[in-house]
C-alpha positions as CSV (number, residue, x, y, z in Angstrom):
1,X,0.0,0.0,0.0
2,X,1.2,3.5,-0.7
3,X,1.6,6.1,1.9
4,X,-0.4,9.3,2.1
5,X,0.8,12.7,3.1
6,X,1.7,13.0,6.8
7,X,-0.4,15.3,8.8
8,X,-0.2,16.8,12.4
9,X,-0.7,14.3,15.1
10,X,-3.6,16.3,16.4
11,X,-5.3,19.6,15.9
12,X,-4.1,20.7,19.3
13,X,-0.6,20.1,18.2
14,X,-1.2,22.0,15.1
15,X,-2.5,25.0,17.0
16,X,0.5,25.1,19.3
17,X,2.8,25.0,16.3
18,X,4.1,21.4,17.0
19,X,6.0,19.9,14.0
20,X,5.5,16.3,14.9
21,X,4.6,14.2,11.8
22,X,3.6,10.7,11.4
23,X,3.5,8.3,8.5
24,X,0.1,6.8,7.7
25,X,-1.2,4.2,5.3
26,X,-4.1,5.0,2.9
27,X,-7.4,3.2,3.4
28,X,-7.9,1.0,0.4
29,X,-11.0,-0.7,1.6
30,X,-14.0,-0.4,-0.7
31,X,-16.8,1.8,0.5
32,X,-20.1,0.2,1.5
33,X,-22.4,3.1,0.5
34,X,-23.4,1.7,-2.9
35,X,-24.6,-1.4,-1.2
36,X,-26.6,0.7,1.1
37,X,-28.1,2.7,-1.8
38,X,-29.1,-0.6,-3.5
39,X,-30.8,-1.8,-0.3
40,X,-32.5,1.5,0.2
41,X,-33.7,1.3,-3.5
42,X,-35.1,-2.2,-3.0
43,X,-37.1,-1.2,0.0
44,X,-38.4,1.9,-1.7
45,X,-39.6,-0.1,-4.6
46,X,-41.1,-2.7,-2.2
47,X,-43.0,0.1,-0.5
48,X,-44.3,1.4,-3.8
49,X,-45.4,-2.0,-4.8
50,X,-47.2,-2.4,-1.5
51,X,-48.8,1.1,-1.9
52,X,-50.0,0.3,-5.4
53,X,-51.5,-3.0,-4.3
54,X,-53.1,-1.5,-1.2
55,X,-54.6,1.3,-3.4
56,X,-56.3,-1.3,-5.6
57,X,-57.5,-3.1,-2.6
58,X,-59.2,0.0,-1.2
59,X,-60.6,0.8,-4.6
60,X,-62.3,-2.6,-4.6
61,X,-63.8,-1.8,-1.2
62,X,-64.9,1.7,-2.3
63,X,-66.7,0.1,-5.3
64,X,-68.6,-2.2,-2.9
65,X,-67.0,-5.2,-4.7
66,X,-67.7,-4.1,-8.3
67,X,-64.1,-3.9,-9.4
68,X,-61.6,-6.7,-9.7
69,X,-60.6,-8.0,-6.2
70,X,-57.0,-7.4,-5.2
71,X,-56.0,-8.9,-1.9
72,X,-54.6,-6.7,0.8
73,X,-50.8,-6.7,0.9
74,X,-49.6,-7.9,4.4
75,X,-46.5,-5.7,4.1
76,X,-48.7,-2.7,4.9
77,X,-48.6,-3.8,8.5
78,X,-45.1,-2.3,8.6
79,X,-46.7,1.1,8.6
80,X,-48.6,0.4,11.8
81,X,-45.9,0.4,14.4
82,X,-48.1,1.1,17.4
83,X,-50.5,-1.7,16.5
84,X,-47.5,-3.9,15.8
85,X,-45.9,-3.1,19.2
86,X,-49.1,-3.9,21.0
87,X,-49.5,-7.1,19.1
88,X,-45.9,-8.1,20.0
89,X,-46.5,-7.3,23.7
90,X,-49.7,-9.3,23.5
91,X,-47.8,-12.2,22.0
92,X,-45.1,-12.1,24.7
93,X,-47.9,-12.2,27.4
94,X,-50.2,-14.9,25.8
95,X,-48.2,-16.7,23.1
96,X,-50.9,-15.7,20.6
97,X,-50.2,-13.8,17.4
98,X,-53.2,-11.5,17.0
99,X,-54.9,-12.1,13.7
100,X,-55.7,-8.5,12.7
101,X,-52.2,-7.5,11.7
102,X,-49.9,-10.6,12.1
103,X,-47.3,-9.5,9.7
104,X,-46.7,-6.4,11.7
105,X,-45.5,-8.4,14.7
106,X,-42.7,-10.0,12.7
107,X,-41.8,-6.8,10.9
108,X,-41.6,-4.9,14.1
109,X,-39.6,-7.7,15.8
110,X,-37.2,-7.8,12.8
111,X,-36.6,-4.1,13.0
112,X,-35.9,-4.1,16.8
113,X,-33.6,-7.2,16.4
114,X,-31.6,-5.4,13.7
115,X,-31.1,-2.5,16.1
116,X,-29.8,-4.9,18.8
117,X,-27.3,-6.3,16.4
118,X,-26.3,-3.3,14.2
119,X,-27.6,-0.2,16.0
120,X,-30.3,2.0,14.4
121,X,-29.4,0.6,11.0
122,X,-33.0,0.2,9.8
123,X,-33.4,4.0,9.7
124,X,-30.5,4.5,7.2
125,X,-30.6,1.2,5.3
126,X,-34.3,0.2,4.9
127,X,-36.7,2.8,6.1
128,X,-38.4,4.5,3.0
129,X,-39.1,7.6,5.1
130,X,-35.4,7.7,6.2
131,X,-34.3,7.3,2.6
132,X,-36.6,10.2,1.5
133,X,-35.3,12.4,4.4
134,X,-31.8,11.6,3.4
135,X,-32.2,12.6,-0.2
136,X,-34.1,15.7,0.8
137,X,-31.2,16.6,3.1
138,X,-28.7,16.0,0.2
139,X,-30.7,18.3,-2.0
140,X,-30.9,21.0,0.7
141,X,-27.1,20.9,1.4
142,X,-26.4,21.3,-2.4
143,X,-28.8,24.2,-2.6
144,X,-28.2,26.0,0.7
145,X,-25.2,24.4,2.4
146,X,-25.2,22.6,5.7
147,X,-27.6,24.2,8.3
148,X,-27.2,23.1,11.9
149,X,-29.7,23.9,14.6
150,X,-28.0,25.6,17.6
151,X,-27.3,23.2,20.4
152,X,-29.6,25.2,22.8
153,X,-32.5,24.4,20.4
154,X,-31.4,21.1,19.1
155,X,-31.5,19.2,22.4
156,X,-35.1,20.3,23.3
157,X,-36.3,19.5,19.8
158,X,-34.7,16.0,20.0
159,X,-36.6,15.3,23.2
160,X,-40.0,15.5,21.3
161,X,-39.6,12.1,19.8
162,X,-38.8,10.6,23.2
163,X,-41.8,12.3,24.8
164,X,-44.0,10.7,22.0
165,X,-42.4,7.4,22.6
166,X,-42.9,7.8,26.4
167,X,-46.5,8.5,25.9
168,X,-47.0,5.3,23.9
169,X,-45.0,3.1,26.2
170,X,-46.7,4.5,29.3
171,X,-50.1,4.1,27.8
172,X,-49.6,0.5,26.5
173,X,-47.4,-1.0,29.1
174,X,-48.5,0.8,32.3
175,X,-52.1,2.0,31.7
176,X,-53.7,-0.7,29.7
177,X,-54.7,-4.0,31.2
178,X,-54.5,-7.2,29.4
179,X,-58.3,-7.0,28.7
180,X,-57.9,-3.5,27.3
181,X,-55.0,-4.5,24.9
182,X,-57.1,-7.4,23.7
183,X,-60.1,-5.1,23.2
184,X,-58.1,-2.6,21.3
185,X,-56.5,-5.3,19.0
186,X,-60.1,-6.7,18.4
187,X,-61.6,-3.3,17.8
188,X,-63.0,-2.2,14.4
189,X,-60.5,0.7,14.5
190,X,-57.5,-1.5,14.7
191,X,-58.8,-3.8,12.0
192,X,-58.9,-1.0,9.5
193,X,-56.1,1.2,11.0
194,X,-54.3,0.8,7.6
195,X,-57.2,2.1,5.7
196,X,-57.7,5.0,8.1
197,X,-54.0,5.8,7.5
198,X,-54.5,5.6,3.7
199,X,-57.3,8.1,3.8
200,X,-55.3,10.5,6.0
201,X,-53.0,11.0,3.0
202,X,-55.5,10.4,0.2
203,X,-58.0,13.0,1.7
204,X,-55.4,15.3,3.2
205,X,-57.0,18.1,5.2
206,X,-55.7,21.6,5.1
207,X,-54.0,21.1,8.5
208,X,-52.5,17.9,7.3
209,X,-51.2,19.5,4.2
210,X,-49.6,22.3,6.2
211,X,-48.0,19.9,8.6
212,X,-46.7,17.7,5.7
213,X,-45.3,20.8,3.9
214,X,-43.5,21.9,7.1
215,X,-42.0,18.4,7.5
216,X,-40.8,18.4,3.8
217,X,-39.4,21.8,4.0
218,X,-37.8,21.1,7.4
219,X,-36.1,18.1,5.9
220,X,-34.6,20.2,3.1
221,X,-33.2,22.9,5.4
222,X,-32.4,20.7,8.4
223,X,-31.0,17.2,7.5
224,X,-33.2,14.4,8.9
225,X,-35.7,16.8,10.5
226,X,-38.5,14.2,11.0
227,X,-36.1,11.4,12.0
228,X,-34.1,13.6,14.4
229,X,-36.8,15.4,16.2
230,X,-40.2,13.7,15.7
231,X,-40.0,10.0,14.9
232,X,-40.9,7.9,18.0
233,X,-40.0,4.8,16.1
234,X,-36.4,6.2,15.6
235,X,-36.4,7.0,19.3
236,X,-37.1,3.4,20.2
237,X,-34.5,2.1,17.8
238,X,-32.0,4.7,19.1
239,X,-32.4,3.3,22.6
240,X,-32.3,-0.4,21.7
241,X,-29.4,0.4,19.4
242,X,-27.3,1.5,22.4
243,X,-27.4,-2.2,23.5
244,X,-25.8,-3.4,20.3
245,X,-22.4,-4.9,20.9
246,X,-21.1,-3.6,17.5
247,X,-19.8,0.0,17.7
248,X,-17.8,2.3,15.5
249,X,-14.4,2.7,17.2
250,X,-11.6,5.2,16.3
251,X,-7.9,4.3,16.7
252,X,-6.5,7.4,18.3
253,X,-2.9,6.3,17.5
254,X,-3.3,6.2,13.7
255,X,-6.0,9.0,13.5
256,X,-4.7,12.1,11.6
257,X,-7.5,14.3,12.9
258,X,-8.7,15.3,9.4
259,X,-12.3,15.3,10.7
260,X,-13.6,13.9,7.5
261,X,-15.7,11.4,9.5
262,X,-17.5,14.1,11.4
263,X,-18.1,16.1,8.2
264,X,-20.0,13.3,6.5
265,X,-22.0,12.2,9.5
266,X,-25.7,12.9,8.8
267,X,-26.4,13.0,12.5
268,X,-23.6,15.6,13.2
269,X,-21.9,13.2,15.6
270,X,-18.3,14.4,16.4
271,X,-16.8,11.0,15.5
272,X,-13.3,12.6,15.4
273,X,-13.4,13.4,19.1
274,X,-14.4,10.1,20.6
275,X,-12.9,6.7,20.8
276,X,-16.2,4.8,20.6
277,X,-19.4,6.1,19.1
278,X,-22.1,5.8,21.7
279,X,-25.0,7.8,20.4
280,X,-28.7,7.2,20.0
281,X,-28.5,9.4,16.9
282,X,-26.0,7.1,15.1
283,X,-27.9,5.2,12.3
284,X,-25.0,2.9,11.4
285,X,-24.9,4.2,7.9
286,X,-21.1,3.7,8.0
287,X,-20.5,7.0,6.0
288,X,-17.8,7.9,8.5
289,X,-16.0,4.6,8.2
290,X,-16.0,5.0,4.4
291,X,-14.7,8.5,4.6
292,X,-11.8,7.8,6.8
293,X,-8.6,8.0,4.7
294,X,-6.3,6.0,7.0
295,X,-6.3,2.2,7.1
296,X,-7.4,0.5,10.3
297,X,-8.4,3.7,12.0
298,X,-12.2,3.9,11.9
299,X,-13.8,0.5,12.1
300,X,-16.8,-1.4,13.4
301,X,-15.7,-3.6,16.2
302,X,-17.4,-6.1,18.5
303,X,-17.3,-5.2,22.1
304,X,-17.6,-8.9,22.9
305,X,-14.3,-10.1,21.3
306,X,-12.9,-6.8,20.1
307,X,-12.6,-8.0,16.6
308,X,-13.2,-5.9,13.5
309,X,-16.5,-6.6,11.7
310,X,-16.2,-6.1,7.9
311,X,-18.6,-3.5,6.5
312,X,-20.1,-5.9,3.9
313,X,-20.9,-8.4,6.6
314,X,-23.0,-5.8,8.4
315,X,-24.9,-5.1,5.2
316,X,-25.5,-8.8,4.7
317,X,-26.5,-9.3,8.4
318,X,-29.1,-6.5,8.3
319,X,-30.9,-7.9,5.2
320,X,-30.5,-11.5,6.3
321,X,-31.9,-10.8,9.8
322,X,-34.9,-8.9,8.3
323,X,-35.7,-11.7,5.8
324,X,-35.2,-14.5,8.4
325,X,-37.6,-13.1,11.0
326,X,-40.3,-12.0,8.5
327,X,-39.8,-15.3,6.8
328,X,-40.8,-17.1,10.1
329,X,-44.0,-15.2,10.0
330,X,-44.6,-16.2,6.4
331,X,-43.9,-20.0,6.8
332,X,-45.8,-20.3,10.1
333,X,-49.0,-18.9,8.6
334,X,-48.8,-15.6,10.6
335,X,-48.7,-13.2,7.6
336,X,-52.1,-12.7,6.1
337,X,-54.8,-11.5,8.4
338,X,-58.1,-13.3,9.0
339,X,-60.5,-10.4,8.1
340,X,-62.8,-11.4,5.4
341,X,-63.8,-9.5,2.3
342,X,-67.3,-9.1,3.7
343,X,-66.0,-7.6,6.9
344,X,-63.9,-5.2,5.0
345,X,-66.9,-4.2,2.9
346,X,-68.8,-3.5,6.1
347,X,-66.0,-1.5,7.7
348,X,-65.5,0.8,4.7
349,X,-69.0,2.0,5.1
350,X,-68.6,2.8,8.8
351,X,-65.0,4.1,8.7
352,X,-65.8,7.6,10.0
353,X,-67.3,6.2,13.1
354,X,-64.2,4.4,14.3
355,X,-61.8,6.1,16.6
356,X,-59.1,5.4,19.1
357,X,-57.8,6.9,22.5
358,X,-55.7,10.0,22.0
359,X,-54.8,10.9,25.5
360,X,-53.9,9.3,28.8
361,X,-57.5,10.0,30.1
362,X,-58.9,8.4,27.0
363,X,-56.8,5.3,27.6
364,X,-58.0,5.1,31.2
365,X,-61.6,5.3,30.1
366,X,-61.0,2.7,27.4
367,X,-59.2,0.5,30.0
368,X,-62.1,0.8,32.4
369,X,-64.7,-0.1,29.7
370,X,-62.6,-3.1,28.6
371,X,-62.3,-4.4,32.1
372,X,-66.0,-4.1,32.8
373,X,-66.8,-5.9,29.5
374,X,-64.4,-8.7,30.4
375,X,-66.1,-9.4,33.7
């Protein structure tokens, strides 16, 4: 391998006029970003295919069965994380996969398991919203340059997603009884939660349009605006990702303090100032590892055996884990739901009358009603 130009041992040494130089070896390892782009592209196309199929399914219902029947795509359950989390909790308590959105249980479990192995990788490798946010951020940086929210504002804004996550966790795991969880999963609202979500976007209100516009513009001017400040799913994966034994580590001996790793980090993590990246904002995109110009300096290492984990192996593990866990749902018959065509045709006519708890007081009332009904 050829040598690259020597640089100051540290920025501090450079500031004090130190002349110490060190010889470094160029990083020749192939970047993994193109594989990440391919995986992102596959999941975007998969989401588009699911969306088209779901649109045809809803059109069949709207026609009262007059158009050609297209079955509901189970993958749409992936867009119902709250229902999926409740279903997974219900399964852990009862051993029963609820039949309303069974695919959601395995999709949700796969995403959480990925975070436990590879950090918040789902957000930067698979999530279609994360991909859209990334490309909007790239466009914004090309047009307006990098805009960073001041730290005094950034930290309070980042707490919003944790407050939302806290509300859901408190409501589900602490307020709701077993009877209430079963009642919600059995409810007409939960059975058609995917259709309700579809109509939220298909019949977007003025308020919804304003909010969506703010989110899109926010993602252009502030990279990962939705993901960084508002996504409770990302907050959950950020917390579970901290438990992952695989971390990005910096070799301070060979590091030349070029700060290229920090410059490319979409989460603005100061990778060049730490030995190990411990951050709930790290999405394991590995952009920093690819950007490091010095061999064996910035790597993913296992905290269990301190061995380096090849970047391509991480890409393979992320996809394999997702396919394996969702595949279990498929082969065990817990993929398609058990809601009949006739039930859906009934629900589509009464959709406006279905609602769900929106506050802790609503949850308490729902809990009380469910307990009385169960007696």
